[in-house]
C-alpha positions as CSV (number, residue, x, y, z in Angstrom):
1,M,2.5,23.9,-23.7
2,A,1.0,22.2,-20.7
3,D,-2.8,21.3,-20.0
4,V,-2.4,22.1,-16.1
5,V,0.1,23.8,-14.3
6,V,0.2,22.9,-10.5
7,I,1.7,25.7,-8.3
8,G,3.2,23.8,-5.7
9,G,4.5,20.8,-5.2
10,G,3.5,19.7,-1.5
11,L,1.0,16.9,-0.5
12,A,-1.7,19.2,-2.3
13,G,0.0,20.4,-5.6
14,S,1.5,16.4,-5.8
15,L,-2.1,14.8,-5.6
16,A,-3.9,17.6,-8.1
17,A,-0.6,16.7,-10.2
18,L,-1.3,13.2,-10.3
19,E,-5.2,13.2,-10.5
20,A,-4.7,15.4,-13.6
21,Q,-2.0,12.8,-15.2
22,R,-4.2,10.5,-14.4
23,L,-7.1,11.7,-16.1
24,G,-4.8,12.1,-19.3
25,A,-3.8,15.5,-18.8
26,K,-0.2,16.9,-20.1
27,V,1.3,18.0,-16.0
28,A,4.0,20.5,-15.3
29,V,4.5,21.1,-11.7
30,A,6.2,24.6,-10.4
31,R,7.9,24.7,-7.0
32,R,10.0,26.8,-5.2
33,G,11.2,24.7,-2.3
34,Y,9.9,22.3,0.7
35,G,7.1,23.8,2.0
36,A,5.0,22.8,5.1
37,T,4.2,19.2,4.2
38,A,8.1,18.3,4.8
39,M,7.9,19.3,8.3
40,S,4.8,17.3,8.8
41,T,4.1,14.6,12.0
42,G,4.1,11.4,9.9
43,A,0.2,11.1,10.4
44,I,-2.9,11.8,7.9
45,D,-5.2,14.1,9.3
46,I,-8.7,14.1,8.0
47,A,-10.7,15.5,10.3
48,Y,-10.9,15.7,14.4
49,S,-13.5,18.7,15.7
50,P,-13.6,18.3,19.7
51,A,-14.4,21.6,20.7
52,L,-17.3,22.1,18.0
53,S,-20.1,20.3,19.3
54,P,-21.6,19.5,22.7
55,A,-21.1,15.8,22.4
56,Y,-17.5,16.0,21.8
57,Q,-16.9,13.4,24.6
58,V,-18.8,11.3,22.5
59,P,-16.7,8.6,20.0
60,R,-17.5,9.8,16.5
61,T,-16.1,8.2,13.6
62,L,-14.3,10.6,10.7
63,A,-17.2,10.9,8.4
64,E,-19.1,12.5,11.3
65,H,-16.2,14.7,12.2
66,V,-16.0,15.9,8.8
67,M,-19.9,16.3,9.2
68,D,-19.4,18.6,12.3
69,I,-16.8,21.0,11.1
70,I,-18.9,21.5,7.9
71,A,-21.9,21.8,10.7
72,H,-19.9,24.5,12.4
73,R,-17.6,26.4,10.1
74,P,-19.1,27.3,6.6
75,R,-15.9,28.7,5.5
76,H,-14.2,26.0,6.2
77,P,-13.3,24.0,2.4
78,Y,-15.3,21.2,3.4
79,G,-18.1,23.7,3.6
80,V,-17.3,25.0,0.4
81,L,-17.1,21.6,-1.1
82,G,-20.0,20.1,0.6
83,L,-20.3,16.7,2.2
84,E,-20.3,14.4,-0.8
85,T,-17.9,16.2,-2.4
86,S,-15.2,16.5,0.4
87,L,-15.7,12.4,1.5
88,G,-15.8,11.3,-2.2
89,G,-12.5,13.9,-2.7
90,I,-10.9,12.4,0.5
91,R,-11.2,8.9,-0.5
92,D,-10.1,9.4,-4.1
93,G,-7.5,11.2,-2.6
94,Y,-6.3,8.5,-0.1
95,A,-6.4,6.3,-2.8
96,L,-3.8,8.1,-5.0
97,L,-1.8,8.8,-1.7
98,V,-1.6,5.3,-1.2
99,K,-0.2,4.6,-4.4
100,A,2.2,7.6,-4.9
101,L,4.2,6.7,-1.5
102,A,4.3,2.6,-2.0
103,G,7.2,3.4,-4.1
104,G,9.0,5.4,-1.5
105,G,8.3,2.9,1.2
106,L,5.4,4.3,3.2
107,D,3.0,2.1,4.1
108,L,-0.5,3.5,4.3
109,A,-3.3,1.5,6.1
110,P,-6.6,1.2,4.0
111,L,-8.7,4.1,5.1
112,D,-12.8,3.7,6.6
113,L,-14.2,6.5,7.3
114,Q,-16.5,5.4,9.7
115,A,-13.6,4.4,11.9
116,E,-12.6,7.0,14.8
117,N,-9.5,8.3,14.8
118,V,-6.5,6.7,15.9
119,G,-4.5,7.8,18.9
120,F,-0.5,8.1,18.4
121,A,1.9,8.8,20.8
122,S,3.8,12.1,19.3
123,S,7.5,13.1,20.0
124,L,6.1,16.9,21.7
125,G,4.6,14.8,24.6
126,A,0.4,13.8,23.5
127,V,-1.5,11.9,22.4
128,L,-2.7,13.0,18.7
129,P,-5.5,11.7,16.8
130,A,-5.4,11.0,13.2
131,A,-7.2,8.9,10.6
132,A,-4.1,7.1,9.9
133,A,-0.1,7.3,9.9
134,C,2.6,6.1,7.7
135,G,3.6,2.1,8.5
136,A,6.4,3.4,11.6
137,H,3.8,5.2,13.8
138,V,1.8,2.4,14.0
139,G,1.3,-0.2,16.3
140,L,0.0,1.7,19.8
141,D,-3.7,3.4,19.6
142,L,-4.3,5.0,23.1
143,N,-7.6,6.5,21.5
144,H,-8.6,2.5,22.5
145,P,-7.9,0.6,25.7
146,T,-4.3,-0.5,25.8
147,R,-3.0,-2.5,28.3
148,G,1.4,-3.5,29.2
149,R,4.1,-1.5,30.1
150,W,5.9,0.6,27.1
151,G,9.0,2.1,26.9
152,I,10.5,5.1,25.7
153,V,13.5,5.1,24.3
154,Q,15.9,8.0,25.2
155,L,18.5,7.6,22.5
156,A,21.8,9.6,24.1
157,G,23.2,11.1,20.8
158,D,19.3,12.3,20.3
159,G,18.9,16.2,21.8
160,A,15.0,16.9,19.9
161,F,13.7,14.2,21.9
162,D,13.0,14.2,25.5
163,A,12.0,10.7,26.1
164,R,10.5,11.9,29.8
165,R,8.5,15.0,28.4
166,V,7.0,12.7,26.1
167,A,6.2,9.3,28.6
168,L,4.6,11.9,31.1
169,G,2.8,13.9,28.2
170,I,0.9,10.6,26.7
171,A,0.4,8.8,30.1
172,Q,-1.5,11.9,31.1
173,D,-3.5,12.3,27.9
174,A,-3.9,8.1,28.1
175,H,-5.5,8.3,31.3
176,A,-7.5,11.2,30.3
177,M,-8.9,8.9,27.6
178,G,-9.5,6.3,30.1
179,N,-6.5,3.8,29.3
180,D,-5.4,3.6,33.1
181,A,-3.9,0.3,32.3
182,V,-1.1,1.1,30.5
183,V,2.4,2.1,31.6
184,F,4.7,4.1,30.1
185,D,8.7,4.5,31.6
186,V,11.8,6.1,29.7
187,V,14.4,3.6,28.4
188,P,17.7,5.2,28.5
189,V,19.8,3.9,25.5
190,S,23.8,4.7,24.1
191,F,23.6,4.8,20.8
192,G,26.3,7.2,18.6
193,E,27.5,11.0,19.3
194,C,24.6,13.9,19.7
195,A,23.8,14.7,16.2
196,S,20.4,15.9,14.7
197,P,17.4,13.8,14.1
198,L,18.1,14.6,10.1
199,D,21.8,12.4,10.6
200,L,20.7,10.2,12.9
201,A,18.2,8.9,10.4
202,R,20.7,9.0,7.7
203,L,22.9,7.3,10.3
204,L,20.3,4.7,10.7
205,D,19.8,3.8,6.5
206,D,23.0,1.9,7.1
207,Q,22.2,-1.5,8.8
208,S,25.2,-1.9,10.7
209,A,24.1,0.9,12.9
210,V,20.6,-0.8,12.9
211,D,22.1,-3.6,14.1
212,T,24.2,-1.9,16.8
213,L,20.3,-0.2,18.2
214,A,19.0,-3.2,18.0
215,S,21.1,-5.1,20.5
216,A,21.0,-1.8,22.4
217,L,17.0,-1.9,22.5
218,T,17.2,-5.6,23.3
219,T,19.0,-5.7,26.3
220,A,17.2,-2.0,27.6
221,G,13.8,-3.2,26.8
222,A,13.8,-6.4,28.0
223,T,11.1,-5.9,30.3
224,F,8.5,-3.8,28.1
225,D,6.0,-5.4,26.4
226,G,6.9,-2.7,23.1
227,L,9.2,0.7,22.7
228,V,8.4,3.6,21.5
229,V,11.3,5.2,19.6
230,P,12.0,8.6,18.6
231,P,11.1,9.7,14.9
232,V,14.7,9.0,13.4
233,V,14.6,5.5,12.5
234,G,16.1,5.6,8.9
235,L,15.5,8.1,6.4
236,R,15.4,6.4,2.9
237,Q,15.6,3.2,4.4
238,H,13.0,3.4,7.2
239,R,10.6,0.5,6.0
240,I,13.9,-1.8,5.8
241,T,15.2,-0.4,9.4
242,L,12.2,-0.6,11.2
243,A,11.1,-4.2,9.8
244,R,14.9,-5.2,10.5
245,L,14.6,-3.7,14.4
246,R,11.6,-5.0,15.3
247,E,12.6,-8.5,14.2
248,K,15.3,-8.4,16.4
249,V,14.2,-7.0,19.3
250,G,11.4,-9.5,19.5
251,K,8.4,-7.0,19.9
252,P,6.6,-4.1,19.0
253,V,8.4,-1.1,17.7
254,V,6.9,1.7,17.4
255,E,7.8,5.6,16.1
256,A,6.6,8.6,17.6
257,L,4.9,11.0,15.5
258,G,7.8,14.0,14.4
259,H,8.1,17.5,14.8
260,I,9.6,20.2,13.5
261,P,12.3,19.4,12.6
262,S,10.6,16.1,11.0
263,V,12.4,13.6,9.5
264,P,8.7,11.6,8.8
265,G,7.8,14.7,7.0
266,L,10.8,14.8,5.0
267,R,10.4,11.2,4.4
268,L,6.9,12.0,2.9
269,Q,7.9,15.2,0.7
270,L,10.6,12.6,-0.9
271,A,7.8,9.5,-1.7
272,L,6.1,12.3,-2.9
273,D,9.0,14.1,-5.1
274,E,9.7,10.4,-6.1
275,A,6.7,9.5,-7.2
276,L,5.8,12.6,-9.7
277,A,9.0,11.6,-10.9
278,A,8.3,8.1,-11.7
279,A,5.1,9.4,-13.5
280,G,7.1,11.4,-15.9
281,I,5.8,15.5,-15.1
282,E,7.5,18.1,-15.5
283,R,9.0,19.3,-13.4
284,L,9.7,24.0,-13.2
285,D,11.3,26.0,-10.9
286,A,9.3,28.8,-8.8
287,V,6.9,31.1,-10.6
288,V,7.7,34.7,-10.3
289,Q,5.2,36.2,-12.6
290,V,2.3,35.5,-14.6
291,C,0.8,36.7,-17.9
292,E,-3.2,37.0,-18.2
293,E,-5.6,38.6,-20.6
294,R,-9.4,39.5,-20.1
295,G,-9.6,37.1,-16.7
296,V,-7.7,34.2,-18.4
297,L,-4.0,33.5,-16.7
298,Q,-2.1,32.7,-19.8
299,A,1.2,31.9,-18.8
300,V,3.5,31.6,-15.8
301,R,7.4,32.9,-16.1
302,T,9.0,30.8,-13.6
303,Q,12.8,32.1,-12.1
304,A,15.1,30.6,-14.7
305,G,13.2,32.9,-17.2
306,R,10.9,30.4,-19.3
307,D,7.4,30.9,-19.9
308,V,4.9,28.2,-19.8
309,S,1.7,28.2,-20.9
310,A,-1.5,25.7,-19.8
311,G,-4.9,25.4,-20.4
312,A,-5.7,25.5,-17.1
313,Y,-4.0,26.2,-13.5
314,V,-4.2,24.8,-10.0
315,L,-2.6,27.0,-7.2
316,A,-1.2,24.8,-4.3
317,T,1.3,26.8,-2.8
318,G,0.6,27.0,0.7
319,R,-0.2,29.2,3.6
320,F,2.6,31.3,5.6
321,I,5.1,28.7,6.2
322,A,5.4,27.7,2.0
323,G,5.0,31.6,1.4
324,G,1.9,31.3,-0.3
325,I,0.0,34.0,2.2
326,T,2.2,36.6,2.8
327,W,2.0,39.5,5.0
328,D,3.9,43.0,4.6
329,D,3.5,46.9,4.8
330,D,0.3,46.1,2.2
331,G,-1.3,43.5,4.7
332,C,-1.9,40.4,4.3
333,R,-2.1,38.8,0.7
334,E,-1.7,35.8,-1.8
335,A,2.2,36.1,-2.9
336,I,1.9,35.3,-6.6
337,L,-1.2,37.1,-8.1
338,G,-2.3,39.5,-5.1
339,L,-5.2,37.3,-4.9
340,P,-7.4,39.0,-1.9
341,V,-7.2,36.9,2.0
342,V,-10.3,36.0,3.5
343,T,-10.5,34.1,7.1
344,E,-12.9,32.2,8.8
345,S,-14.5,35.4,10.1
346,G,-14.6,37.1,6.7
347,P,-12.6,39.2,4.3
348,M,-9.4,40.8,6.0
349,E,-9.9,44.3,5.6
350,V,-7.1,47.2,6.2
351,D,-6.9,48.2,9.5
352,S,-9.3,45.9,11.1
353,P,-8.7,44.3,14.5
354,H,-11.2,41.4,13.6
355,S,-8.9,39.8,10.9
356,V,-6.4,39.3,14.1
357,V,-8.2,38.9,16.9
358,R,-11.0,36.6,18.5
359,E,-13.3,36.6,20.1
360,T,-12.8,34.0,23.0
361,P,-9.2,32.2,23.9
362,M,-11.3,28.9,22.9
363,D,-11.9,30.1,19.1
364,S,-9.0,29.7,16.2
365,H,-7.2,32.7,15.9
366,P,-8.5,34.2,12.7
367,L,-5.0,34.7,11.6
368,M,-4.1,31.4,11.3
369,T,-7.2,30.7,8.9
370,A,-5.8,33.2,6.4
371,G,-6.2,32.2,2.4
372,V,-7.8,32.4,-0.5
373,L,-11.7,32.6,-1.1
374,C,-13.0,30.1,-3.4
375,D,-16.2,29.0,-4.8
376,A,-17.9,25.4,-5.3
377,D,-15.8,24.4,-7.8
378,L,-12.7,25.9,-5.7
379,R,-12.1,28.7,-8.6
380,P,-10.2,31.8,-6.2
381,Q,-12.8,34.7,-5.8
382,R,-12.2,38.4,-6.2
383,E,-15.1,41.1,-5.7
384,A,-17.2,37.7,-5.8
385,V,-16.3,36.5,-8.9
386,P,-13.8,34.3,-10.1
387,A,-10.7,35.8,-10.4
388,Y,-9.5,33.8,-13.4
389,E,-11.9,31.3,-15.5
390,N,-8.8,28.8,-15.4
391,L,-7.4,29.0,-11.9
392,F,-8.5,26.7,-8.9
393,A,-6.9,26.5,-5.8
394,A,-6.1,23.5,-3.3
395,G,-4.8,22.9,-0.4
396,M,-3.6,25.4,2.6
397,I,-3.7,28.3,0.4
398,L,-7.9,27.8,0.8
399,G,-8.7,30.7,3.7
400,G,-11.3,29.9,6.0
401,F,-9.6,26.9,8.4
402,A,-7.4,26.4,11.1
403,S,-5.5,22.9,10.3
404,R,-3.9,22.8,13.9
405,Y,-7.4,23.6,15.5
406,A,-9.7,20.8,13.6
407,L,-6.6,18.4,12.4
408,C,-7.6,18.7,8.8
409,A,-5.1,19.6,6.8
410,D,-4.7,16.3,5.1
411,G,-7.9,15.7,4.4
412,V,-8.6,19.2,3.0
413,A,-5.1,18.6,0.8
414,M,-6.9,15.5,-0.7
415,A,-10.5,16.7,-1.2
416,S,-9.2,20.2,-2.9
417,A,-6.2,18.2,-4.4
418,V,-8.7,15.8,-6.6
419,H,-11.6,18.6,-7.2
420,A,-8.7,21.4,-8.2
421,A,-7.4,18.8,-11.0
422,R,-11.1,17.4,-12.3
423,Q,-12.1,21.0,-12.5
424,A,-9.5,22.3,-14.0
425,C,-8.9,19.2,-16.4
426,L,-12.4,20.0,-17.5
427,C,-11.7,23.6,-18.0
428,A,-8.3,22.7,-20.3
429,G,-11.0,20.4,-22.6
430,G,-9.6,17.3,-20.7
431,E,-11.9,14.8,-18.8
432,G,-13.6,15.4,-15.5
């Protein structure tokens, strides 16, 4: 028997498990497979809400973006939790994440909620604002005045990264942000044969391949002040690989943020898996059935046929990508417990068009905000009361927000994971 069972092993589930264990609980994590975390960009999105305030063109701090979201989106998890709990959970969750990633070689700078978002170069050809990013992506901030000539590296064998599109896109975004003194040009580099991003990353775990690439970059990028490389700079040895490249090239080398398939996202998921294993947290396979009695979850049954009971449970199964929310002939619903689904606009009623349309094209799409409705303790609700006394939720399974619209997925994962874990521990009879 465990004190707390976390269902889901992405960012929210992993942080909830680590926080519950830190509070003294015996924890198990049940996971079906990789979800959205393994597809993430490498950036840490906490809050960015340019379209929500009339003052959107005025630079704002991360804390102010959170406040802006709360003011305009009452069903957003930040609004449900409230400002103090949200900011405290973000801080504590980020500290947990820093510690978890250190063993996997992913470095994160200290978090300052009174700072502005950083502008990171994305492999999709855009400047993406984010609170932080893993160390490979740090070194070029396009949200602030930048000078110099930067090369966008096109590896001959990488068909997933279009350096010309990236150069044009981030140059346009940088210009729109007032960065007129920075120039981007394509740097073609012959390296290896055509391969997927993951295969290239595995190749660059080999230091002889790194030396070959470094030599080519040194020659091709001689006239540039810095280089932006595709997000393929190593998988398990990326910190060593990047340090070696920077040392040999002798100038800043920054990895662009990833896109699907995302090597940076896979690095993050692997590092979280290693952190859970290092902490001795038990790993279970997928939950296929639950046992309940009088509004209390008694146990979960895994795909292997094992029944595991706990004092409390944290649901962190994600949304559509991970399968936490499904759409079938019965409509949109939570996949394991059949919990009702709400959007930013309210409950998703059968045959109502309001759950799948939006009033204006400038608004987020309601369906992209679908998830379970929770109270301030993050207990999922059914007909305005907690569905189960000992069930809590965290991460993308929560309804009422579109993570790509306000760029807040990681902040929501941190704040909700910490709060859900603490409530679960209190419910299970431990610390909180």
